[in-house]
Structures are given as C-alpha cells and as structure tokens.
C-alpha positions, -999 to +999 in steps of 0.1 A: -235+681+505-212+699+482-201+684+449-165+685+460-173+660+488-175+633+461-137+634+459-128+636+495-112+607+513-110+621+548-139+628+571-144+631+608-174+635+631-182+668+648-210+685+667-207+715+644-212+698+611-244+703+591-244+666+579-264+646+604-245+614+594-213+630+607-225+638+642-208+619+671-229+594+691-232+595+729-236+562+748-247+553+783-218+529+788-186+530+807-152+533+791-142+496+791-176+484+778-175+510+750-139+502+741-145+465+739-177+469+718-158+492+694-129+468+690-152+438+685-174+456+660-144+468+639-128+433+639-161+418+628-161+439+597-125+431+588-104+458+604-071+450+621-063+467+654-030+486+650-029+506+683-049+511+715-039+541+736-057+541+770-040+574+780-056+594+752-085+571+747-077+566+710-078+534+689-063+529+654-077+504+629-069+496+593-081+474+565-069+474+528-092+504+519-094+526+550-077+538+582-100+545+611-093+564+643-118+561+671-117+586+699-136+578+732-143+608+753-157+604+788-185+628+795-192+612+829-186+578+845-214+562+824-215+585+793-191+581+764-188+602+733-175+582+703-159+602+675-146+587+642-119+600+619-116+581+587-092+582+558-098+560+527-077+550+498-102+553+470-092+570+437-129+582+434-144+579+469-180+589+460-189+595+497-179+560+507-161+573+538-194+589+550-212+556+544-185+537+564-190+561+593-227+555+592-222+517+591-198+518+620-222+538+641-250+513+633-227+485+646-220+505+678-257+513+683-265+476+683-239+468+709-241+499+731-269+520+747-273+550+725-282+581+745-282+607+717-264+620+686-243+651+687-263+683+683-295+668+697-286+674+733-293+651+762-329+639+763 
C-alpha cells in the first residue's frame, strides 16, 4: 500500500485492485437473502439505513463516522456479488476505511454462503 493511502477517506471494492482486502465477495445466495443479511449486519454494528433502492440494487447506510453504499449485483439466480463503497469522516483515517470494509465482509461471510472473492474466479 502506498503511504498516501494513510490519508484517504474513500475506498471501494474492485476486481482490479492489487489489495486483496478490497476485492468484492461473491455469495451463493439469492438477492432477497443477501439483501436482508446485509441490512441486518450493518444495523448490528450501529449503521442506520438511509435508503434501499431495489431497482438499482443499492443500499445506503450511515453512522457518525462513515457512509457506506452496498451494491448487490446478480450474477445468476443464486449468485450475488457484494461491492462496498465507503466514505469516512476521519481527519487522519490511517486505513480505517479498509479495516471497516474487511469487518463488513467478515460479518457478511458469517451470514451468507461465500463462494469466492473477486479475482479468485469460481472454484
């Protein structure tokens, strides 16, 4: 990781990133199951649900230190890709946004059936 990333407040997951922690996760669950698990997980860690858009499969959550956008992408009927975009409000973030993404994926992994992480390919 670059030194400049210590000062960044905005991160998002991508298949093209070098950082393994920022790879999206793919789950063997349907849309509704994935959506409910994500909502419940974020509410458990203190996030408030601001918006759920079922047309674009986006959800917006916020707490006093961060805003999180979750994108659910249907790969097939029972395969979902979960992407996270995060924006934090820290004066000196010190990679806390990346740690938050990791923590959220750990929560999702406990509630959903992880198939693989981005870049690993289907196994």
